[in-house]
N, C-alpha and C positions, 0 to 999 in steps of 0.2 A: 786481284781484289776489285770487286765491283764498286764503281764510284756511286756515291749517293746523289740522287737528283736534287738540285736546288729546290727549296720551297718557293713556289710562285705566289706572290702577294700583289694584289691590285688595290691601289688607293682610289676609291670612288668619290671624287669631288674634292676641291680645295675650299669649299664654302666655309667650313669651320677652320679657324686659324690653327687649331691643334694639329691639323693635317700636316703642317709644315714640320713640326717637331717629330711627328710619327715617321715621316719620310726620312729624316735625319737618323732616327734611331734604327730604322730598318736597314738603311744603307750601311750602318756600322756593324751589322750582324753578319757573321759568316754563313754561307749556304743559303742566302736569301736572294731571289731574283725579283726585281721590283718594276712595276709600271704604274702609271697614273692616268686618270682621265678626269675631265672637268667640263662636260658639255654644257652645263647650265651657266657657265661663266659669262656667255654672251648676253644673257638676260639679267645679270646681277644688277641690283639697284645702286651700285656704287662703282667707283673706278679703281678699286684696289687690284693689284696684280693677281691674276688667276689664269687658269687654262694653260695653254702651251708655253706662254711667256713665263709663268711661275715655275712650271716644270723644268724649263731650261735653267732658271736661276738655281733650282734645287739640285740639278744634275740627275734627273730621273727621266727614264724613257716615257714617252707620252703617246697615247692613242686618242683618236678623235671622239669616241663615244662609248657608252656603256656596252653596246652590242660588241664592239671590237674588244673591249676589256674582257668580257665573258668568253668571247671566241678564243682568246689567248689561253684559256684553260687554267685560271688561278686555283690554287689549293685553298687560298684564304683571301678575304677582302677586308678592307677598312672602309667603313661607311662614314664619311665626314661631310655629307650633304646637309642642306637645310633640314631642320627637324621634321617638317611635314613630308619630306621626301624619303625618310628612312624606311618606311614600311615597304614601298615598292622595291627598293634596292635590296633590302634584306630578303624579301621573298624571291627575288630573282637569283640572289646568291644561293639560297637554299635549293632552288630548283636546279641550279648548276652543280650542286654538291660541294660548294665552297664554304668553309668555316668563316664566321663573321665576328669582327670586332666593330661595334657600332658606337658612334659618338653619343654622348649624353645630350638631352634625355633620350631614352630609347624611342619614344614616340610622343606625339602631341595628344593622344587619347589612350585611355586604358585598353579600349577595344583593339586599336592598332597594335599596341604592345603585346597583347595576348595573341593576336594573329601571327605576329612575327615569331614569338616563342613556339607556337604550334607548328608553323611551317618548318622551322629548324629542327624541332623534335621529330617530325615526320621524315625529314631528309637525313636525320642522324648526323647533323653538323652542329658545331659549337655556335652559340650566340653569347658573346661576352659584351659587357657594357663598359665603356671607357670612363671609369672612375679612378683616376690615377692617385688621388690623395690617400686612398687606403693603403697604398704601397709605401707611404712615407715611413721611414724608420721610427720617427717620433710617434706615429699612430700605432705602429706595431708594438712599440714599447709600452704605450699607454694601455693597449688592449691586454697585454700580458700582465701588467700590474693589476688591472681591474679583475681579470679572470683568476688571478692567484688568490683573491679574497682578502688580501692584506689591507685594502682600504675599506672593506665592508661593502654594504649595498649602495648602489648608485641612487642618488636622490634627485638630481637634476642636471641638465646640460644646457649650456649657452653656446650657440653656434653663430659665427659671424662669417659670411662670405660676401665681401664687398669688392667692387672693382670699378674700373672706368666704364663709361658708356662705350659699347663696342661700335664706334662710329665708322671704323674702317671696314666693317661688314654690316651694311645697313639692313640686311634681312633680319638681324636680331630684333629690330624694332618693327617688323612687319608681322602682325598677328597671324596672317594666313600662312606664312612660311615658318615662323618661330613657335607659334602656338601661345604667345604671350610675351611678356617682357622680363623684368628682373626676377619675378617669381619663378619663371620657367628656367631662366639661365642659372640662378645661384642657389635655389633651394635644394636641388637634387644632390649636390656634393655632400652637404651636411647630412641630408637624409640618408645617403648611403652609409656614411660613417656611423650614424645612429643605428642603422639596421644591423651593421656588423657588431657594434659594441653591445647593444641591448638584446639582440636576438629575438625581438618581438615587433609586431606591427602596431602602430599607434591606434588607439581607440577613437580619438576625436581630434579634430583639427580646427583651429581658429586663425584667421588671418585678416590683416588690414593692409591696404596698399594705396598709393596715390602717384601722381605725376608731378609732385612738387619739384623734384630734381629735373633740371632741363625743361622747366615749364614753358620757357620762351620758344622752344622748338615745336611745341604742340604735337608731341609724339602720340601715336595711337595705342601705346601700351604703358603699363606701370613702370616707373623707374625706381621705385623703392617699396619695400614691404617688410612686414614682421609677421612671422608664423609661429604659433604656439601649438605644440603637440602634447597630447596626454596619452600615456601608455598604460596598459592593463596592470602593470606592476606598481603604478603610482608615480613613475618618473614623469616629470614635466620638462620639456625641452623647448627652447626658443631658437629661431633662426632669423637673423637679420640678413636680408638678401638684396641689399640696395646697390645701385650703380652710383655710389657716393664718392668715389675717388676722383679727383680733378683730372681732366683730360691731359693736363700738363705733367702729370706724375710720370716719373721715369720707369715705373713698373706697372703691371696691369692691375694689381690689387693684392688681396690676401685672404687667407682663411684661418680662423682660430676656433678651436673647440675646447671649452673648459668644462670638465666633468667634476661635479661635486658629489663626493661619496661620504659615508658615515665617518670615516677616519682620515679624510684628506681630500685634496683636489689634484687633478691632473690636467695639464694644459697642452694641447697640440697646436702648434703654429708653424707648419713646415716651410712657409715662405717668408718668415720673419728675418732670417739671417741673410746678410749680404754685405757687399762693400759699396758704400755710397761715395760719390765724388762729383766732379764737374768736368765737362769738356767744352768745346767751343759752342755747342748747341744748348748747354745748360746742365741740369742735374743728370747724373747717371746712377744706375743701380745694377750691380753684378751679383746675382744670387749665388749663395754658397750652400752646398749640400747635394743630396742625391737628385738625379734626374728622374723625376717621377714618371714622366712619359716613357722613358727608356725602360724603367722597371715594369710598367704596364705591358709594353710591347714584348719584353722578354718573357713574361708569364704567358701571354697569348701564343707566341710562337712555340714555346716549350709545350704548351697544352696541345696544340695542333700536332706537333711531332710525336708526343707521347700518347695521343689518343685518349685524353682525359678531359673532364669538364672543369674549366677554371672558374674562379670567382673574381669579380662580381658577375653573376650570370643573369639570364633573362628574368628569373624570379625577383632578384633585387631591382632590376630595371622596371618591372611592372609595379612593385611596391612603391618605388620612389615617384613614378608617374601618378599613382593613386594619391599620394600626398600633395603633389602639385595641383592636381585637378580639384581636390578637396579645398586646398588653400584658395584657388581661384574662385570657387563657388562661395566660400565664406566671405572673401573680400568683396565680391559682387553684391552680396546681401547686406553689406555694411558691418560685417564682423560676426555674423551668426556662427555658432558652433556646428560643424559638420561631423556627424558620426559615421565612421567607416563601417560598412556592413561586413 
């Protein structure tokens, strides 16, 4: 019997902290061979563990640069670099014939996101976007309830994706690397869920933002914002995307989506359950429930092996970037409505 060759996966950068959980999920999968590289760690604007040091902590093989990672011949890559560096790495992966799971947001501009999609389409490789919340069992249940028609037509949605200031990764507050602040970081997760639930693209976007949170730090990006979306069906959705959780919090933050329909409401809050406690360092929080990153990775690996296109794909990634860019334009104008063409 011929042995099946392991699936080779390269993790490109530890810039985004999600890379750490992705590595753990991949290490737990049978038939996966894993390496990582993080050559931009030396120029990172903070002292958080990265590069070879972090790879050793995670127990994953490490190579010194992207050239070496691609020379290894990966079947697939995980792009977890700073947002502004996504396009170059995705295009390199496509040229190498490697399937791609790209951290959110897909890009910092719509043009870059479309170019990434086109490169992967030409190469015949997958481009999946890392939106793990749509894999939450509570979201799957809510989607099924709404699609059954039992609750009637959706009237409105309130989304909240708040968290701590990501100070252990200072590039999140560098507009050149991140593309913005809280609007970029937290709008896209709710926008992805709305895309899946409603099956339509918003017609108009209005947003306000400011730097009132952490004003003493004089950060060059917004730390809080509120986005309103109007859909062709008449649905109005709002997204609170602020870095409003205290840095002393024992957990990163949370996400809640409340859907109001004609005959009832459905609430999705996949990070709300956990066990609270205290240790010598203070408050603790141990989450309870499904590992959403592991579910995301399982779908990506299965799609690569099966030769099919998984969701969320590049189309969703582009539509969510469109929303972010419209929100940024609206906020910059003082809250003018931006109509999506």
